N, C-alpha and C positions, 0 to 999 in steps of 0.2 A: 775272563770269559769272552770268547769271540762270538760275534753274531753269525759268521759264516766261515766255513772252510770251502775253498773252491779248488777242484782238482782239474788242472788243464788251463793253459794260457794261450790257446789258439784264438781264432776269431770269436768263438763262443765264449771262452773264458774271459776274453777282454771285454766283450759287450756286457757280460754279467757283472764283472768286477767294476766296470765304470759306473753302471747303474747303482750298485751298492755303495761305492765310494761317494758318489754324488748325494746319496741319501744319508751319509754320515755313519755308515755301518763299519764295524771293526772286523776286518777280514784277514785271512791268510790264503795265499795262492801257491799251490804245489804244481811244479812243472818239471818234467824230465827230458823234454825235447825228443821224445821217442816218436811222436806223430808229426809227420812233415807235410800234411795236406795243406795247411794254411801257408806254410813257407813256400811251397812249390806251386801254389794256386796261380792261375793266370791273373787273378785280381780284377777281371773284367766285371763291371756291373752293367747288365743289359736286361731290360724287362721282357724282351721278346725271344721266344724259342725260334731260332732261325731255320730249323728244318721244316716246321709246319706253319710258320708265320702266325703263331698264337701267343697270347700273353702268358708268361710264366705265372705260377701260382701266386696270386696277390701281389705281383711285382710292382704294380703302380703304387699301392699303398706302402710297400716296403721301401720303395725309392724315396718317398717323402720323409721317411724316418732315417734312412741310411745316410744320405748326403749331409744333412745337418749334423748327424752323429760324427762323421769323419771330419767335417769342418771343425767341430768342437775339439776333437783330438789333435788336429793340426795346431790349433791355438794353444792348447794345454801343453803339448809336447814340443812345441817350437820346431815342427817339421813340416815338410810338404809331401803329402801322400796322395792327393787327388789330382788326376790328370784327365780333364774332359777330352773325350776323343770320339768322334763318330765311328760307327761300324758300317762297313759297306758289304752287303751280301752279293756275291757274284752269282748271277743267274746262269743256268746251264741249258735252258730251253724256254720257248714261248709259254709253255704251261706254267713254269715257275713265275714268270712275269705276271701271268693272269692270276695266279694264286696270291701274289703280292697285292694286287689291286682288289681282289675279293676280300682279303683280310682287312683292307681299309674300309670296308662296309661296316665293320664292327667298331663302334666308337672307342672302346677301351684299347684296341690295338692301333687304330688310326692315329691316335695322338703321338705315336712313336715312329710311324713310318712316313717317309717323305714320298709325296706323289710324283716327284720329278726324278726319273731315272737318269743315270749318268752313263753315257755311251763309252767314255774313256776315263779311266781313273789313274792309271800309271802305265807308262810305255812297257814296263816289264811284267805287267799283269793283264794280258789280253783277254777279251771276252767278246763272243759273238752275240751275246744277249743282254749286255749292259749290267749295271750295278744299281742296287737299291740301298738307300741310306737309312740307318736306324738312328733316331734322335735320342737325346738325353742319356747317352752312354759314356763310359769312360773306364778308367783303370785306377784301382787302389794299389799303392805299393805295399803289399802285405808283408814283404820281407822287412822293409824299413819300419812299418808299424809294429810288428811283433818285437823287433829289437828295441825300439824306443819305449814301447809300453812296458816291457819287462824291466828295462832300466828304471822307469818311473816307479814301478812296484818295488824294486830293490831299494830305491832311494827312500821310499816310504817305510821300508823295513817290514814289508808284508809278503815278500816273495821268497819262496824256498825252492831251490833247484835240487830236486832229488826224486827218485822213484817213490810213488805212493804205494805203500804196502797195505793192500786191502785187508790182510789178515790181522793187522795191528789196530784196526778201527774197532772201538768199543762203544756200546750204547748203554748208559747207566742213568737211571733217574731222568730220562728224557733229554740227556745231553750226550753229544758225541765226544769221545775222548780219543785223541790220536797223538801218540808220542809226547805227551805232556801238554798238548793243546786241548782246550775244552771249547766246544762250540754248540750253539743252539741248533744250527742247521748245517748241512753239507750239500753242495751242488757238484755233480760230476759233469764236467765239460771235456771229457777225455777222448773225443773223436773216435777213430777206429779202435783205439785202445779199450773202448767199452766192451769189446768182445772178450776181454780178459778180466772185466769187472764182474766179480761174482754176484753183485747185487742187481745188475741190470743186463747180464749177458744173455738172457733168453728173450730179450727184445729183438725184433727182426732187423738188425743192422747189417747191411750187406756192403762189404768193402768193395770199392770200385777203383782199381788202380789207374792212375793217369800219368802219362809221361810226356815231356816236352823236350824239344831241342832248342838250343840257343845257337843262332847263326850270325855271321857277320858278312855284310855286303856293302861295299862302298858305292855300288852302282844302283841299288834298289831305290834309295831315296824315298821311302814311304813314311808318311807322318799320320796315317790313319790305320785303324784296324780293318782287316779284310777277312771275311768268312767265306770259305768255299768248302771243300771236303775237309780242310783244316783251317785253323786260325793263323793269321800272321799278325803279331802284336809288336809295334815299334817300342824299343826300350831306350833309344837314344844312342849316340856315338856309333851309328851304323850297326847296332845290335838289334836282333829281333827274336822274339819267342815264337816258336811254331808248335802247335799242338791242337788238340791233345788226343791221346788214345784212351780207350775205355776197355778195361779188362776185368771181368768179374771173377776170374779164377785165380790169378796170381795175387797173393796177399802180402808180397814182400815190397819193400821200398827201394829195391835195387833196379837201376836202369837195365833194360834188356836190348839185345841186338835186334830182336824181332820188331820192337817198337821203333827203333832207330831206322830200320829198313823201310818200315811202313810209312813213317813220317817223311823220310827223304823222297820216297816214291811220289807221295801226294804233293810235296813241295815242288818237285821238278815238273809236275803236271800243271802247277799253278803259276810259277814265275819262270821267266825266260833268261834272267841274268845269272851270272855266276855268284857263288857264295861259299863261305867256309863255315863248317860246323865247329863250334868252339865249346859246346857243353851239352849235357843231357841230364835232366832231373826227373825224379819220379816220386809219387806219394799216393797214399790210399785215401780216397774220398769216403767219408762216412755217409753212405747213402741208405735209403730205405726202399722197401718194395713199392710203396705208394707215393714215393718222392715227397713226403712230408716229414717235418722234423719230429723228433721224439722228445717230448717235454712233459714234465709232471713229477708227481710225488710217488715214491715207492708205495706199493699197495699195502705193506704191513708196517714199515718203519716211518713213523711221522717225523718230518723234518729232513728226510733224505730225498734229493731230487736229481733229475738228469736234464740236460739241455744239449741235444745232440742231433745227428742225422740231417745235416744241412746239405749234403751232397756237393755238387759243383757250384752252388749259388750262395755259399756262405757269406760272401761280401754283402749281398743284398739282404739275406735272411736274418743274420745274426742280431743286428741291433733291434729289430722289431720283436723277434721271438724272445730275446733276453728280457726286454721290457715287459712282455706279457707274463713271463714266468715270475719275475720279481713282483709285479703288481698283484699276481695271484697269491703270492706268499704274504706280502706286507699289507695288502688292501683287501684280500679275500675276494678278488674278482675271479671269474671263471676262466680257466684255460680253454680256448676254442677246441671243440671236440675233434676237429680234423688233425690237430697236432698233439692232443693229449695221449699219453702212453696208455691210458686205460682202454683205448680202442683195440689194443693187442692183448690185454690182460683178461683172462677168463674170470667171470664174476665169482665162480666157485673156488678159484685159487686164492689161498691165503698168503702165498709167498711169491715174490718176484725174483728170487735168487737166493743168495746165501744169507746168513745171519751175522750181524756184527758180534764180536766177542762179548760174552755176557748175556747174549740173547738166544743162545742155542738151546 
């Protein structure tokens, strides 16, 4: 008898799995590598929305949980995935400079914004209106994290690499049965794949496609992240990630010529030195209309949960939200109303999707 079946091993699945393993729970994790949002994510942790100079939703508290979480994974997995790195916001007008200093009147935001503007950052990134530095930011190597954590799960004998066949899930006598596995509970951390999940697919998960370019420039010599109309993120060895696009209509993970053209245009407007494009990646972010996660128990099937909808800030959000979900299950604490899936479920509705076999 398993305590939990977990479907998905992206950032959400890792955070949920780690919390359960630390609690001594017996789990199995299913992953088919179909959702690439965590793999292609920029990996940046940044508490400030740099378009409006406002604090992202609960980002200050999430940061306090996320960084220790990733440090603990570094120690456990014997890898290095955290790279502290300031982000510099390029200003395009005096008005943007003024908005920066107005934002500093808010204590929650001021803690992350430097009052000292930088007139010159890099000879290849000119600006007539200087740069502002965001503090307590950095990058998580999500590609290395996913690879290492899945190997860790395999070594524990709890990782199963295959498609999860929703129609094979059965619920009998309060237990979930799936291909010979029996579990008390099941948690879906399936990212944008939730749109094909018959138990939760009528929740408002809106796929948001993001594309990045990988460029090489031996001249740029940039060791900090820069945000203008696009991000430039140093990867080391003269490689940089440039992005990202936001497309609400295209639901494929295939890189497009349109995104390439758009990003190259923005990049040429940002830097003056030469570069070579060496790659392009794409993925679908699992975003919601209100930009809050989708967390909670199925309205009809006790023991069935989802932990999803992290959008582009999964690196920051996942550790905190996973902890809140597991605490609600194991310790009967309340899930905050602003992330509880019940905010989208009509009270008169008895069903939030399909029925497990045996419950039709």
